[in-house]
All heavy atoms as an XYZ file, in Angstrom:
991
protein
N      28.918     22.003     20.776
C      29.175     22.008     19.363
C      30.440     21.162     19.051
O      30.532     20.590     18.009
C      29.349     23.397     18.848
C      28.089     24.248     18.884
S      26.693     23.507     18.077
C      26.834     24.213     16.464
N      31.344     21.129     20.038
C      32.563     20.341     19.802
C      32.245     18.869     19.730
O      32.881     18.134     18.939
C      33.639     20.653     20.865
C      33.102     20.713     22.266
O      31.903     20.750     22.469
O      33.950     20.757     23.199
N      31.219     18.428     20.457
C      30.839     17.005     20.398
C      30.222     16.689     19.040
O      30.494     15.658     18.442
C      29.895     16.666     21.512
C      30.504     16.587     22.874
C      31.590     15.512     22.957
O      31.359     14.376     22.506
O      32.671     15.850     23.474
N      29.392     17.610     18.512
C      28.784     17.420     17.224
C      29.843     17.379     16.165
O      29.820     16.489     15.281
C      27.776     18.543     16.944
N      30.785     18.301     16.239
C      31.855     18.358     15.236
C      32.677     17.097     15.252
O      33.014     16.520     14.203
C      32.747     19.557     15.552
C      33.747     19.879     14.476
C      34.479     21.160     14.783
C      35.506     21.490     13.705
N      36.192     22.750     13.984
N      32.945     16.564     16.471
C      33.716     15.316     16.627
C      33.044     14.166     15.897
O      33.699     13.292     15.334
C      33.845     14.964     18.100
C      35.227     14.913     18.602
C      35.312     14.197     19.915
C      35.232     15.154     21.067
N      35.427     14.511     22.366
N      31.701     14.199     15.903
C      30.920     13.117     15.320
C      30.571     13.390     13.855
O      29.802     12.622     13.252
C      29.686     12.866     16.149
C      29.997     12.343     17.531
C      28.765     12.172     18.356
C      29.181     11.659     19.741
N      28.077     11.491     20.626
N      31.115     14.474     13.320
C      30.847     14.799     11.932
C      29.479     15.382     11.686
O      28.970     15.389     10.566
N      28.845     15.873     12.732
C      27.519     16.445     12.616
C      27.658     17.957     12.363
O      28.332     18.653     13.078
C      26.683     16.203     13.884
C      26.519     14.718     14.131
C      25.329     16.905     13.804
C      25.912     14.382     15.503
N      27.006     18.407     11.263
C      27.007     19.828     10.951
C      25.661     20.396     11.347
O      24.603     19.897     10.931
C      27.280     20.039      9.435
C      27.234     21.531      9.082
C      28.602     19.433      9.068
N      25.688     21.463     12.146
C      24.455     22.091     12.603
C      24.340     23.468     11.957
O      25.239     24.302     12.121
C      24.410     22.181     14.122
C      24.467     20.791     14.733
C      23.181     22.955     14.616
C      24.603     20.747     16.212
N      23.242     23.693     11.293
C      22.949     25.006     10.705
C      22.211     25.813     11.807
O      20.993     25.633     11.982
C      22.118     24.868      9.456
C      21.839     26.190      8.789
O      21.686     27.235      9.438
N      21.728     26.188      7.467
N      22.922     26.660     12.523
C      22.346     27.368     13.658
C      21.156     28.249     13.269
O      20.183     28.352     13.985
C      23.403     28.241     14.364
C      24.523     27.466     15.012
C      25.733     27.342     14.108
O      25.854     28.069     13.121
O      26.564     26.443     14.387
N      21.283     28.853     12.080
C      20.191     29.757     11.629
C      18.898     28.973     11.400
O      17.840     29.385     11.843
C      20.628     30.487     10.357
C      19.629     31.522      9.913
C      20.134     32.335      8.702
C      19.098     33.345      8.294
N      19.530     34.148      7.178
N      19.011     27.846     10.703
C      17.819     27.020     10.426
C      17.233     26.421     11.732
O      16.036     26.390     11.917
C      18.122     25.885      9.458
C      18.176     26.334      8.023
C      18.294     25.099      7.110
C      18.285     25.544      5.664
N      18.437     24.425      4.730
N      18.156     26.016     12.638
C      17.694     25.456     13.893
C      16.991     26.512     14.709
O      15.913     26.251     15.291
C      18.874     24.888     14.663
C      18.598     24.196     15.978
C      17.602     23.040     15.794
C      19.850     23.690     16.644
N      17.519     27.772     14.731
C      16.859     28.845     15.451
C      15.494     29.141     14.883
O      14.550     29.374     15.631
C      17.745     30.093     15.441
N      15.382     29.146     13.559
C      14.089     29.365     12.905
C      13.086     28.280     13.296
O      11.936     28.557     13.585
C      14.259     29.437     11.403
C      14.928     30.702     10.910
C      15.255     30.677      9.418
O      14.812     29.749      8.717
O      15.956     31.602      8.950
N      13.543     27.048     13.288
C      12.650     25.917     13.599
C      12.204     25.952     15.084
O      11.063     25.646     15.397
C      13.358     24.589     13.343
O      13.597     24.430     11.949
N      13.134     26.260     15.947
C      12.852     26.272     17.375
C      12.177     27.562     17.853
O      11.539     27.605     18.906
C      14.110     26.032     18.198
C      14.764     24.682     18.023
C      16.078     24.605     18.816
C      13.819     23.521     18.432
N      12.366     28.654     17.119
C      11.801     29.922     17.493
C      12.533     30.618     18.589
O      11.972     31.520     19.257
N      13.755     30.210     18.819
C      14.597     30.836     19.875
C      16.043     30.945     19.345
O      16.390     30.239     18.413
C      14.610     29.977     21.149
C      13.221     29.943     21.801
C      15.118     28.596     20.897
N      16.823     31.821     19.935
C      18.202     31.951     19.472
C      18.990     30.640     19.691
O      18.760     29.929     20.672
C      18.804     33.047     20.385
C      17.636     33.795     20.900
C      16.521     32.816     20.984
N      19.869     30.323     18.776
C      20.745     29.178     18.907
C      22.174     29.731     18.795
O      22.509     30.399     17.860
C      20.501     28.136     17.799
C      21.570     27.037     17.834
C      19.117     27.532     17.920
N      22.928     29.458     19.858
C      24.304     30.006     19.917
C      25.282     28.839     20.056
O      25.249     28.112     21.072
C      24.468     30.968     21.099
C      25.879     31.536     21.150
C      23.437     32.053     21.057
N      26.119     28.640     19.048
C      27.094     27.573     19.181
C      28.183     27.902     20.185
O      28.723     29.019     20.193
C      27.703     27.451     17.788
C      27.493     28.805     17.162
C      26.236     29.355     17.788
N      28.436     26.959     21.091
C      29.513     27.160     22.077
C      30.300     25.893     22.238
O      29.864     24.813     21.897
C      28.969     27.588     23.471
C      28.216     26.454     24.119
C      28.151     28.848     23.408
C      28.013     26.623     25.607
N      31.487     26.040     22.721
C      32.351     24.930     23.144
C      32.825     25.309     24.528
O      33.785     26.063     24.685
C      33.524     24.761     22.188
O      34.387     23.769     22.722
N      32.113     24.789     25.533
C      32.451     25.112     26.927
C      33.872     24.654     27.240
O      34.611     25.348     27.930
C      31.453     24.502     27.872
N      34.219     23.497     26.751
C      35.532     22.931     27.015
C      36.646     23.859     26.516
O      37.659     24.104     27.169
C      35.660     21.559     26.378
C      36.979     20.899     26.732
C      37.093     19.493     26.128
N      35.826     18.801     26.122
C      35.431     17.956     25.182
N      36.224     17.692     24.180
N      34.258     17.368     25.232
N      36.446     24.419     25.301
C      37.437     25.285     24.692
C      37.158     26.775     24.985
O      37.851     27.622     24.456
C      37.524     25.035     23.197
C      37.935     23.631     22.893
O      38.801     23.068     23.549
N      37.275     23.020     21.906
N      36.139     27.015     25.750
C      35.740     28.383     26.093
C      35.515     29.271     24.878
O      35.920     30.409     24.842
C      36.741     28.999     27.041
C      36.828     28.241     28.377
C      37.808     28.868     29.313
C      37.865     28.003     30.577
N      38.836     28.428     31.535
N      34.834     28.696     23.878
C      34.517     29.469     22.663
C      33.014     29.677     22.609
O      32.236     28.803     22.848
C      34.962     28.699     21.410
C      36.465     28.583     21.319
C      36.866     27.902     20.014
C      38.409     27.855     19.922
N      38.846     27.115     18.741
N      32.645     30.887     22.274
C      31.226     31.219     22.095
C      30.518     31.639     23.371
O      29.355     32.012     23.343
N      31.208     31.640     24.492
C      30.576     32.003     25.771
C      30.105     33.459     25.741
O      28.978     33.784     26.178
C      31.518     31.750     26.974
C      32.008     30.305     26.974
C      30.838     32.133     28.289
C      30.943     29.244     27.190
N      30.917     34.352     25.237
C      30.548     35.767     25.147
C      29.320     35.921     24.248
O      28.399     36.677     24.608
C      31.719     36.592     24.582
O      32.843     36.434     25.472
C      31.356     38.082     24.551
N      29.268     35.193     23.128
C      28.102     35.276     22.248
C      26.836     34.776     22.961
O      25.759     35.328     22.807
C      28.329     34.484     20.976
C      29.397     35.082     20.106
O      29.761     36.244     20.236
N      29.931     34.270     19.190
N      27.019     33.733     23.756
C      25.874     33.177     24.505
C      25.388     34.203     25.520
O      24.172     34.438     25.618
C      26.292     31.875     25.215
C      25.211     31.237     26.110
C      23.983     30.873     25.345
C      25.792     30.059     26.871
N      26.276     34.812     26.269
C      25.908     35.811     27.242
C      25.216     37.004     26.576
O      24.245     37.544     27.081
C      27.105     36.253     28.059
C      27.704     35.197     28.956
C      28.977     35.684     29.595
C      26.716     34.733     30.026
N      25.732     37.403     25.409
C      25.079     38.472     24.635
C      23.680     38.117     24.238
O      22.752     38.917     24.331
C      25.911     38.853     23.420
C      27.245     39.513     23.735
O      27.396     39.992     24.907
O      28.127     39.584     22.844
N      23.496     36.878     23.768
C      22.178     36.399     23.347
C      21.207     36.381     24.503
O      20.043     36.795     24.405
C      22.285     35.021     22.689
N      21.691     35.927     25.667
C      20.860     35.921     26.882
C      20.405     37.314     27.224
O      19.246     37.571     27.520
C      21.613     35.220     28.047
C      21.789     33.739     27.759
C      20.849     35.449     29.328
C      22.712     33.036     28.731
N      21.362     38.250     27.184
C      21.056     39.629     27.507
C      19.981     40.204     26.556
O      19.053     40.891     26.974
C      22.310     40.504     27.497
C      22.019     41.937     27.881
C      23.278     42.795     27.924
O      24.415     42.288     27.702
O      23.140     43.986     28.198
N      20.141     39.918     25.265
C      19.152     40.397     24.280
C      17.756     39.832     24.541
O      16.770     40.531     24.417
C      19.615     40.043     22.863
C      20.831     40.827     22.395
C      21.342     40.336     21.052
O      20.937     39.277     20.540
N      22.240     41.104     20.470
N      17.718     38.575     24.939
C      16.413     37.955     25.259
C      15.822     38.619     26.488
O      14.654     38.982     26.491
C      16.534     36.436     25.462
C      15.286     35.827     26.073
C      16.864     35.764     24.121
N      16.635     38.780     27.532
C      16.154     39.380     28.767
C      15.647     40.782     28.566
O      14.622     41.207     29.111
C      17.276     39.355     29.871
C      16.893     40.185     31.068
C      17.578     37.935     30.263
N      16.325     41.552     27.706
C      15.949     42.945     27.429
C      14.808     43.043     26.421
O      14.345     44.129     26.110
C      17.135     43.720     26.920
C      18.193     43.921     27.991
C      19.368     44.707     27.408
N      20.434     44.802     28.382
C      20.761     45.938     28.969
N      20.143     47.045     28.673
N      21.751     45.972     29.860
N      14.356     41.881     25.878
C      13.267     41.891     24.905
C      13.697     42.371     23.538
O      12.826     42.762     22.718
N      14.983     42.300     23.268
C      15.489     42.757     21.957
C      15.374     41.654     20.893
O      15.613     41.952     19.730
C      16.957     43.205     22.120
C      17.098     44.398     23.033
C      18.565     44.672     23.416
O      19.394     43.786     23.345
N      18.819     45.899     23.789
N      15.042     40.479     21.314
C      14.912     39.356     20.375
C      13.481     38.822     20.533
O      13.016     38.560     21.640
C      15.937     38.222     20.731
C      15.693     36.999     19.860
C      17.347     38.699     20.585
N      12.809     38.707     19.387
C      11.439     38.172     19.417
C      11.528     36.664     19.515
O      12.184     35.992     18.713
C      10.706     38.580     18.163
C       9.258     38.158     18.211
C       8.497     38.679     16.994
C       7.023     38.329     17.160
N       6.542     37.419     16.148
N      10.853     36.099     20.520
C      10.840     34.663     20.718
C       9.515     34.091     20.248
O       8.439     34.703     20.487
C      11.080     34.306     22.166
C      12.346     34.836     22.834
C      12.374     34.462     24.311
C      13.549     34.298     22.116
N       9.549     32.978     19.639
C       8.353     32.255     19.226
C       8.668     30.745     19.381
O       8.755     30.055     18.397
C       7.968     32.587     17.802
C       6.640     31.996     17.415
O       5.857     31.664     18.258
N       6.452     31.818     16.114
N       8.835     30.294     20.644
C       9.296     28.942     20.872
C       8.352     27.872     20.316
O       7.125     28.008     20.407
C       9.415     28.805     22.362
C       9.019     30.069     22.954
C       8.583     31.012     21.869
N       8.946     26.873     19.721
C       8.179     25.746     19.221
C       7.445     25.069     20.356
O       8.032     24.871     21.424
C       9.134     24.730     18.521
C       8.441     23.507     18.015
C       7.703     23.535     16.813
C       8.465     22.315     18.735
C       7.076     22.429     16.354
C       7.840     21.166     18.273
C       7.126     21.241     17.085
O       6.485     20.148     16.644
N       6.204     24.738     20.164
C       5.424     24.103     21.199
C       4.958     22.740     20.721
O       4.256     22.663     19.701
C       4.231     24.947     21.593
C       3.461     24.386     22.776
C       2.426     25.359     23.289
O       2.732     26.523     23.544
N       1.233     24.890     23.486
N       5.341     21.717     21.407
C       4.988     20.359     21.088
C       3.490     20.217     21.303
O       2.943     20.657     22.328
C       5.750     19.325     21.949
C       5.252     17.917     21.674
C       7.227     19.446     21.693
N       2.774     19.594     20.334
C       1.379     19.305     20.501
C       1.232     17.825     20.850
O       1.709     16.971     20.141
C       0.601     19.622     19.193
C       0.567     21.099     18.889
C      -0.153     21.904     19.949
O      -1.280     21.623     20.332
N       0.518     22.934     20.457
N       0.554     17.588     21.965
C       0.357     16.232     22.462
C      -0.992     15.706     22.008
O      -1.717     16.395     21.271
C       0.509     16.219     23.959
C       1.886     16.574     24.422
C       2.198     17.881     24.799
C       2.921     15.637     24.452
C       3.463     18.276     25.202
C       4.201     16.012     24.831
C       4.484     17.293     25.208
O       5.735     17.664     25.592
N      -1.359     14.522     22.457
C      -2.660     13.982     22.115
C      -3.763     14.855     22.674
O      -3.528     15.660     23.580
C      -2.831     12.543     22.714
O      -2.820     12.677     24.153
C      -1.736     11.604     22.242
N      -4.969     14.698     22.143
C      -6.104     15.505     22.603
C      -6.307     15.346     24.125
O      -6.622     16.291     24.818
C      -7.374     15.090     21.859
C      -7.391     15.564     20.426
C      -8.671     15.128     19.735
C      -8.619     15.513     18.268
N      -9.807     15.086     17.557
N      -6.114     14.119     24.606
C      -6.326     13.863     26.049
C      -5.312     14.639     26.877
O      -5.666     15.243     27.906
C      -6.200     12.375     26.351
C      -7.295     11.513     25.721
C      -7.045     11.165     24.256
O      -5.900     11.371     23.741
O      -7.980     10.680     23.595
N      -4.052     14.617     26.468
C      -3.015     15.304     27.242
C      -3.211     16.818     27.171
O      -3.138     17.533     28.153
C      -1.595     14.910     26.763
C      -1.333     13.460     27.135
C      -0.543     15.847     27.333
C      -0.017     12.903     26.598
N      -3.551     17.296     25.947
C      -3.798     18.750     25.805
C      -4.984     19.185     26.664
O      -4.939     20.262     27.284
C      -4.046     19.109     24.317
C      -2.788     18.998     23.468
C      -1.707     20.029     23.785
O      -2.025     21.087     24.367
O      -0.543     19.734     23.485
N      -6.019     18.379     26.754
C      -7.177     18.701     27.574
C      -6.772     18.746     29.070
O      -7.183     19.630     29.812
C      -8.296     17.686     27.383
N      -5.935     17.770     29.476
C      -5.451     17.769     30.847
C      -4.605     18.982     31.147
O      -4.696     19.558     32.244
C      -4.635     16.469     31.107
O      -5.460     15.325     31.010
N      -3.785     19.345     30.197
C      -2.932     20.569     30.379
C      -3.806     21.791     30.540
O      -3.524     22.639     31.426
C      -1.985     20.716     29.215
C      -0.819     19.737     29.109
C      -0.092     19.906     27.812
C       0.104     19.895     30.289
N      -4.803     21.901     29.688
C      -5.700     23.057     29.748
C      -6.393     23.158     31.102
O      -6.612     24.244     31.637
C      -6.746     22.972     28.616
C      -7.562     24.202     28.445
C      -8.420     24.123     27.183
C      -9.138     25.447     26.974
N      -9.880     25.427     25.743
N      -6.718     22.010     31.686
C      -7.365     21.940     33.005
C      -6.360     22.212     34.120
O      -6.691     22.889     35.091
C      -7.965     20.554     33.179
C      -8.804     20.393     34.440
C      -9.399     19.008     34.530
O      -9.750     18.420     33.539
O      -9.498     18.513     35.693
N      -5.120     21.731     33.969
C      -4.135     21.860     35.024
C      -3.493     23.257     35.128
O      -3.165     23.718     36.204
C      -3.013     20.852     34.803
C      -3.033     19.567     35.604
C      -1.893     18.672     35.185
C      -3.001     19.816     37.091
N      -3.277     23.887     33.970
C      -2.547     25.154     33.956
C      -3.136     26.213     34.875
O      -2.383     26.835     35.649
C      -2.404     25.681     32.540
C      -1.348     24.893     31.781
C      -1.187     25.341     30.303
O      -1.587     26.479     30.005
O      -0.661     24.553     29.508
N      -4.479     26.411     34.918
C      -5.006     27.424     35.858
C      -4.749     27.028     37.311
O      -4.504     27.879     38.180
C      -6.519     27.449     35.571
C      -6.653     26.870     34.208
C      -5.505     25.890     34.040
N      -4.796     25.729     37.595
C      -4.523     25.263     38.971
C      -3.075     25.514     39.368
O      -2.759     25.972     40.460
C      -4.843     23.798     39.090
C      -6.327     23.477     38.899
C      -6.612     21.995     38.866
O      -5.952     21.204     39.516
N      -7.603     21.605     38.081
N      -2.168     25.268     38.406
C      -0.731     25.542     38.637
C      -0.545     27.038     38.833
O       0.177     27.461     39.753
C       0.122     25.027     37.475
C       1.547     25.505     37.571
C       0.094     23.480     37.410
N      -1.220     27.846     38.021
C      -1.089     29.298     38.130
C      -1.559     29.812     39.490
O      -0.968     30.732     40.056
C      -1.868     29.986     37.027
N      -2.577     29.156     40.042
C      -3.078     29.596     41.368
C      -2.051     29.296     42.425
O      -2.058     29.913     43.490
C      -4.425     28.925     41.655
O      -4.231     27.549     41.957
N      -1.159     28.355     42.180
C      -0.145     27.997     43.184
C       1.134     28.815     42.993
O       1.690     29.329     43.941
C       0.171     26.499     43.091
C      -1.035     25.674     43.495
C       1.382     26.128     43.995
C      -0.907     24.182     43.169
N       1.575     28.947     41.727
C       2.879     29.568     41.471
C       2.798     30.939     40.829
O       3.806     31.576     40.609
C       3.819     28.653     40.660
C       4.011     27.340     41.325
C       3.274     28.436     39.257
N       1.625     31.345     40.424
C       1.498     32.599     39.697
C       1.962     32.431     38.256
O       2.012     31.297     37.756
N       2.295     33.515     37.622
C       2.712     33.448     36.187
C       4.161     33.651     36.026
O       4.613     33.992     34.938
C       1.886     34.468     35.382
C       0.461     34.037     35.213
O       0.182     32.864     35.000
N      -0.451     34.974     35.323
N       4.956     33.480     37.072
C       6.390     33.728     36.953
C       7.150     32.523     36.386
O       8.340     32.643     36.063
C       6.972     34.145     38.283
C       6.902     33.087     39.354
C       7.281     33.609     40.731
O       6.744     34.620     41.151
N       8.179     32.933     41.371
N       6.471     31.402     36.224
C       7.108     30.212     35.663
C       6.279     29.726     34.472
O       5.087     30.008     34.390
C       7.211     29.100     36.715
C       8.034     29.456     37.905
C       7.466     29.881     39.064
C       9.422     29.370     37.823
C       8.248     30.209     40.162
C      10.209     29.713     38.901
C       9.631     30.129     40.086
N       6.887     28.971     33.557
C       6.107     28.446     32.411
C       5.100     27.393     32.875
O       5.463     26.285     33.242
C       7.173     27.825     31.493
C       8.451     27.747     32.307
C       8.305     28.620     33.516
N       3.835     27.790     32.872
C       2.762     26.946     33.397
C       2.631     25.610     32.663
O       2.440     24.584     33.295
C       1.429     27.677     33.380
C       1.399     29.000     34.151
C       0.034     29.686     33.992
C       1.727     28.757     35.594
N       2.761     25.677     31.348
C       2.586     24.423     30.564
C       3.672     23.416     30.962
O       3.399     22.238     31.137
C       2.666     24.757     29.078
C       2.499     23.540     28.160
C       2.523     24.002     26.708
N       2.487     22.907     25.765
C       1.383     22.326     25.332
N       0.184     22.767     25.706
N       1.424     21.349     24.456
N       4.886     23.870     31.107
C       6.020     23.001     31.454
C       5.774     22.370     32.845
O       5.976     21.158     33.029
C       7.319     23.783     31.441
C       8.527     22.980     31.829
C       9.123     22.026     31.052
C       9.248     23.059     33.026
N      10.199     21.514     31.720
C      10.298     22.132     32.937
C       9.121     23.828     34.181
C      11.232     21.932     33.964
C      10.036     23.662     35.189
C      11.067     22.717     35.058
N       5.330     23.183     33.814
C       5.101     22.648     35.150
C       3.919     21.662     35.102
O       3.985     20.589     35.703
C       4.802     23.781     36.154
C       6.009     24.675     36.313
C       4.375     23.214     37.508
C       5.788     25.930     37.099
N       2.877     21.991     34.368
C       1.732     21.097     34.244
C       2.127     19.762     33.588
O       1.678     18.689     34.027
C       0.605     21.768     33.416
N       3.020     19.823     32.624
C       3.533     18.574     32.019
C       4.260     17.747     33.039
O       4.128     16.496     33.057
C       4.452     18.897     30.827
C       3.749     19.231     29.524
C       4.717     19.881     28.547
C       3.096     17.991     28.910
N       5.062     18.375     33.869
C       5.795     17.632     34.884
C       4.827     16.996     35.879
O       5.001     15.884     36.311
C       6.756     18.558     35.617
C       7.929     18.931     34.700
C       9.024     19.652     35.410
N       9.698     18.791     36.359
C      10.835     19.060     36.893
N      11.423     20.184     36.635
N      11.396     18.267     37.775
N       3.766     17.724     36.262
C       2.783     17.210     37.205
C       2.069     15.994     36.549
O       1.893     14.971     37.192
C       1.798     18.289     37.623
C       0.603     17.690     38.388
C       2.482     19.337     38.445
N       1.679     16.129     35.307
C       1.056     15.025     34.577
C       1.945     13.793     34.529
O       1.462     12.656     34.563
C       0.696     15.428     33.137
C      -0.591     16.183     32.920
C      -0.752     16.540     31.459
C      -1.783     15.427     33.445
N       3.229     14.018     34.466
C       4.212     12.957     34.423
C       4.440     12.345     35.811
O       5.225     11.396     35.944
C       5.507     13.468     33.817
C       6.445     12.340     33.342
O       5.909     11.321     32.869
O       7.656     12.483     33.448
N       3.821     12.930     36.822
C       3.959     12.420     38.171
C       5.067     13.079     38.983
O       5.349     12.675     40.120
N       5.720     14.093     38.406
C       6.822     14.777     39.115
C       6.298     16.058     39.734
O       6.146     17.050     39.073
C       7.939     15.083     38.144
C       9.125     15.799     38.799
O       9.094     15.998     40.031
O      10.060     16.183     38.069
N       5.981     16.001     41.012
C       5.469     17.191     41.685
C       6.562     17.880     42.503
O       6.276     18.868     43.157
C       4.311     16.795     42.646
O       4.773     15.811     43.570
C       3.116     16.227     41.879
N       7.774     17.372     42.419
C       8.862     17.936     43.256
C       9.101     19.431     42.932
O       9.357     20.221     43.839
C      10.153     17.139     43.063
O      10.595     17.186     41.728
N       9.056     19.786     41.665
C       9.294     21.186     41.256
C       8.224     22.087     41.852
O       8.517     23.139     42.414
C       9.321     21.307     39.738
C       9.690     22.688     39.263
C      10.960     23.141     39.339
C       8.691     23.522     38.727
C      11.280     24.430     38.916
C       9.028     24.810     38.282
C      10.324     25.243     38.394
N       6.978     21.667     41.758
C       5.881     22.426     42.297
C       5.986     22.584     43.815
O       5.795     23.653     44.377
C       4.564     21.707     41.936
C       3.254     22.481     41.939
C       3.368     23.731     41.129
C       2.131     21.591     41.472
N       6.384     21.490     44.463
C       6.570     21.536     45.943
C       7.722     22.492     46.308
O       7.621     23.216     47.272
C       6.835     20.111     46.451
C       5.627     19.229     46.351
C       5.940     17.744     46.509
O       7.137     17.371     46.691
O       4.990     16.925     46.403
N       8.790     22.468     45.530
C       9.925     23.348     45.794
C       9.494     24.817     45.665
O       9.890     25.640     46.483
C      11.098     23.037     44.821
O      11.518     21.686     45.055
C      12.270     23.979     45.057
N       8.735     25.113     44.641
C       8.266     26.499     44.435
C       7.403     26.903     45.597
O       7.551     27.993     46.140
C       7.479     26.616     43.124
C       8.405     26.423     41.924
C       6.790     27.977     43.026
C       7.696     26.322     40.594
N       6.475     26.016     46.035
C       5.620     26.337     47.162
C       6.463     26.622     48.413
O       6.185     27.564     49.161
C       4.621     25.230     47.417
C       3.514     25.158     46.407
C       2.560     24.011     46.660
O       2.973     22.839     46.630
N       1.335     24.323     46.946
N       7.430     25.769     48.678
C       8.305     25.963     49.828
C       9.014     27.312     49.765
O       9.087     28.026     50.774
C       9.336     24.812     49.956
C       8.726     23.497     50.363
C       9.740     22.355     50.249
O      10.856     22.543     49.782
N       9.313     21.179     50.689
N       9.550     27.620     48.615
C      10.280     28.887     48.462
C       9.350     30.091     48.635
O       9.739     31.106     49.196
C      11.018     28.960     47.134
C      12.156     27.938     47.157
C      13.190     28.310     46.177
N      14.314     27.371     46.322
C      15.209     27.163     45.395
N      15.176     27.818     44.285
N      16.157     26.305     45.615
N       8.127     29.935     48.132
C       7.157     31.050     48.328
C       6.860     31.230     49.799
O       6.786     32.352     50.289
C       5.894     30.769     47.529
C       6.042     30.953     46.043
C       4.802     30.606     45.269
O       4.041     29.723     45.660
N       4.585     31.281     44.151
N       6.701     30.117     50.523
C       6.429     30.209     51.962
C       7.609     30.807     52.684
O       7.477     31.608     53.588
C       6.109     28.800     52.548
C       4.775     28.291     52.125
C       3.648     29.201     52.522
O       3.638     29.751     53.645
N       2.680     29.394     51.648
N       8.829     30.436     52.287
C      10.040     31.017     52.882
C      10.076     32.525     52.611
O      10.429     33.315     53.458
C      11.309     30.362     52.323
C      11.472     28.949     52.802
C      12.614     28.205     52.077
O      13.176     28.724     51.107
N      12.957     27.022     52.525
N       9.680     32.909     51.401
C       9.643     34.333     51.032
C       8.642     35.092     51.876
O       8.885     36.192     52.345
N       7.491     34.477     52.123
C       6.413     35.096     52.923
C       6.932     35.226     54.370
O       6.803     36.261     54.989
C       5.123     34.272     52.864
C       4.501     34.435     51.481
C       4.147     34.745     53.967
C       3.315     33.479     51.208
N       7.551     34.139     54.889
C       8.092     34.188     56.249
C       9.148     35.260     56.387
O       9.190     36.004     57.358
C       8.693     32.841     56.625
O       7.696     31.833     56.621
N      10.010     35.384     55.359
C      11.071     36.391     55.366
C      10.458     37.781     55.393
O      10.851     38.665     56.139
C      11.976     36.233     54.177
C      12.991     37.337     54.020
N      14.077     37.456     54.865
C      13.023     38.402     53.182
C      14.774     38.537     54.524
N      14.154     39.108     53.516
N       9.409     37.998     54.559
C       8.742     39.292     54.473
C       8.064     39.606     55.798
O       8.136     40.738     56.283
C       7.729     39.289     53.329
O       8.397     39.008     52.111
C       6.964     40.630     53.230
N       7.425     38.597     56.413
C       6.753     38.827     57.702
C       7.799     39.188     58.770
O       7.547     40.127     59.564
C       5.993     37.554     58.141
C       4.756     37.345     57.316
C       4.061     36.009     57.636
O       4.673     35.138     58.280
O       2.921     35.838     57.221
N       8.942     38.504     58.805
C       9.969     38.801     59.778
C      10.504     40.233     59.570
O      10.703     40.967     60.512
C      11.129     37.784     59.721
C      10.806     36.443     60.345
C      12.048     35.587     60.504
N      12.805     35.411     59.301
C      12.604     34.483     58.383
N      11.657     33.583     58.566
N      13.386     34.390     57.322
N      10.766     40.557     58.297
C      11.294     41.909     57.994
C      10.276     42.971     58.401
O      10.593     43.973     59.027
C      11.617     42.006     56.501
C      12.302     43.352     56.153
C      12.421     43.533     54.683
N      11.089     43.695     54.110
C      10.699     43.265     52.959
N      11.508     42.591     52.181
N       9.483     43.426     52.532
N       9.010     42.742     58.041
C       7.962     43.742     58.371
C       7.790     43.863     59.877
O       7.569     44.974     60.367
C       6.634     43.381     57.685
C       6.681     43.677     56.211
O       7.552     44.396     55.738
N       5.766     43.092     55.485
N       7.843     42.750     60.611
C       7.665     42.835     62.044
C       8.831     43.594     62.689
O       8.666     44.275     63.706
C       7.518     41.454     62.684
O       8.722     40.696     62.587
N      10.005     43.476     62.088
C      11.149     44.223     62.582
C      10.942     45.707     62.424
O      11.499     46.498     63.200
C      12.437     43.769     61.846
N      10.121     46.085     61.445
C       9.858     47.507     61.198
C       8.473     47.910     61.780
O       7.995     48.994     61.511
C       9.885     47.823     59.703
C      11.274     47.778     59.132
C      11.635     46.696     58.302
C      12.212     48.710     59.419
C      12.880     46.621     57.790
C      13.514     48.632     58.908
C      13.835     47.567     58.079
O      15.100     47.497     57.564
N       7.852     46.954     62.515
C       6.557     47.244     63.145
C       5.396     47.285     62.153
O       4.419     47.945     62.384
N       5.543     46.566     61.036
C       4.485     46.565     60.015
C       3.805     45.177     60.080
O       4.412     44.174     60.297
C       5.019     46.773     58.615
C       5.636     48.128     58.407
C       6.187     48.211     57.000
C       6.897     49.530     56.749
N       7.474     49.537     55.390
N       2.534     45.183     59.723
C       1.782     43.955     59.594
C       1.714     43.588     58.087
O       1.707     44.483     57.255
C       0.348     44.162     60.121
O      -0.513     43.220     59.580
N       1.611     42.303     57.798
C       1.508     41.874     56.413
C       0.221     42.406     55.812
O       0.125     42.730     54.649
C       1.561     40.328     56.322
C       1.241     39.866     54.894
C       2.867     39.821     56.787
N      -0.812     42.537     56.627
C      -2.125     43.016     56.177
C      -2.247     44.521     56.108
O      -3.250     45.042     55.688
C      -3.234     42.417     57.029
C      -3.267     40.938     56.929
O      -3.075     40.390     55.878
N      -3.550     40.256     58.085
N      -1.225     45.255     56.573
C      -1.362     46.713     56.572
C      -0.868     47.327     55.313
O      -0.242     46.786     54.487
C      -0.623     47.314     57.758
O       0.758     47.016     57.669
């Protein structure tokens, strides 16, 4: 916000939040202002105390069709713990690094679970 203010830009946080469908919290990291408000807003979102309705960009029919086709494939790889549309957009853009990182971390998690279970004499399939 300090950069916007420097440039004479006035931001109506309430209108911006309504347009985006998510909380907008003005902060100045450099001056350490608004950080507590930001953390409070994050906590409210995490606890489900704030209703979110994020704005969703609509792309061309071709891109939307590709997204509709890709999202289930992405879900089969990463589950529903990440925003599928966002990952599918990255894949469409040719950036598969995020997807690869998630797969690697999932494999590491499985390996960790297998090691832990074997230490306790348990099988992954039991």
